[in-house]
BATIDREN-934991 format. One record per residue (C-alpha): residue in one letter; x, y, z. Coordinates in pm, whole numbers, plus 50000, padded with zeros to 5 digits. Layout:
BEGIN
   r       u       v       w
   a       X       Y       Z
...
//
This chain:
BEGIN
   r       u       v       w
   m   77590   59491   11975
   p   77795   59672   11706
   v   78003   59968   11809
   t   77877   60289   11657
   a   78030   60633   11668
   l   77835   60952   11716
   a   77767   61144   11397
   p   78016   61429   11355
   l   77894   61785   11361
   n   78007   61845   11002
   g   77770   61574   10874
   v   78044   61358   10722
   a   78023   60997   10833
   p   78341   60857   10989
   a   78524   60573   10822
   p   78428   60230   10956
   l   78659   60101   11227
   h   78885   59802   11174
   p   78741   59497   11360
   q   79030   59500   11608
   m   78971   59870   11679
   q   78600   59801   11721
   e   78685   59543   11986
   i   78925   59781   12161
   r   78659   60054   12162
   r   78396   59812   12295
   v   78621   59696   12579
   a   78725   60054   12663
   e   78362   60169   12676
   e   78270   59871   12895
   f   78552   59964   13131
   e   78438   60327   13141
   a   78080   60214   13203
   m   78198   59999   13494
   v   78389   60291   13647
   l   78095   60528   13598
   s   77860   60272   13752
   e   78082   60252   14060
   l   78085   60632   14083
   l   77708   60668   14034
   g   77612   60387   14274
   p   77661   60585   14597
   v   77471   60879   14451
   f   77164   60667   14383
   e   77189   60494   14722
   q   77108   60830   14879
   i   76772   60846   14700
   d   76478   60716   14903
   p   76311   60429   14708
   n   75975   60530   14857
   g   76014   60888   14737
   l   75906   61034   14406
   g   75896   60707   14209
   g   75739   60515   14495
   g   75906   60192   14379
   g   75966   60043   14722
   a   76146   59709   14743
   g   76122   59648   14367
   e   76294   59975   14286
   q   76557   59905   14549
   m   76623   59560   14399
   f   76653   59677   14037
   r   76823   60012   14099
   p   77178   59871   14049
   m   77077   59756   13699
   l   76934   60100   13625
   v   77259   60261   13739
   q   77456   60021   13515
   q   77239   60116   13217
   y   77283   60487   13291
   a   77660   60435   13307
   a   77664   60233   12982
   a   77463   60503   12805
   m   77701   60770   12933
   a   78005   60573   12815
   r   77853   60516   12468
   s   77782   60886   12429
   g   78135   60997   12513
   g   78145   60953   12889
   v   78416   61139   13073
   g   78695   61053   12829
   l   78824   60748   13013
   a   78752   60515   12720
   d   78954   60738   12486
   s   79252   60723   12723
   v   79224   60344   12747
   i   79208   60316   12366
   r   79520   60531   12325
   e   79709   60320   12579
   l   79595   59987   12431
   t   79690   60089   12077
   r   80025   60222   12202
   m   80094   59891   12375
   q   80013   59697   12056
   a   80238   59905   11832
   p   80564   59737   11735
   p   80862   59874   11924
   a   81065   60138   11745
   p   81396   60008   11610
   v   81692   60101   11826
   q   81946   60318   11647
   p   82304   60202   11705
   t   82532   60451   11871
   e   82873   60555   11736
   a   83047   60330   11989
   e   82859   60028   11855
   h   82977   60114   11499
   g   83335   60134   11618
   a   83366   60499   11514
   d   83640   60699   11683
   r   83562   61023   11857
//
C-alpha cells in the first residue's frame, strides 16, 4: 500500500516523498500502530462481547484484528506523534557524521 500524506489545510499538495523516505514513514507508522494497538487492547478487553454489538464468541475472536485496524487507521491519520519522532531519529541516524574540526593543538599552533 503506498504511503500517502494528509492534504494540507492550505490546499497545496505536498511534494512526493523520496522512496527511502516513503519506506521510513511506512515503518514508523507501522511501529506507531503496533504501540497504539498494545495500548488499545486492554481498553477493548473491558467491553463485554455480549453487550451492545452482541457478537459473542465471534466478536471476541476477531476483536484483536479490529483493534489492530483501529490502531493502523489512527497511525495513518497522524496518531499521537510517535511516528514523527521515529522518522526524525531514523533520518538523524542515517545522516553522515559531521566532519571534526581540528583543534589548535592538532595544527601545532602555539598559545
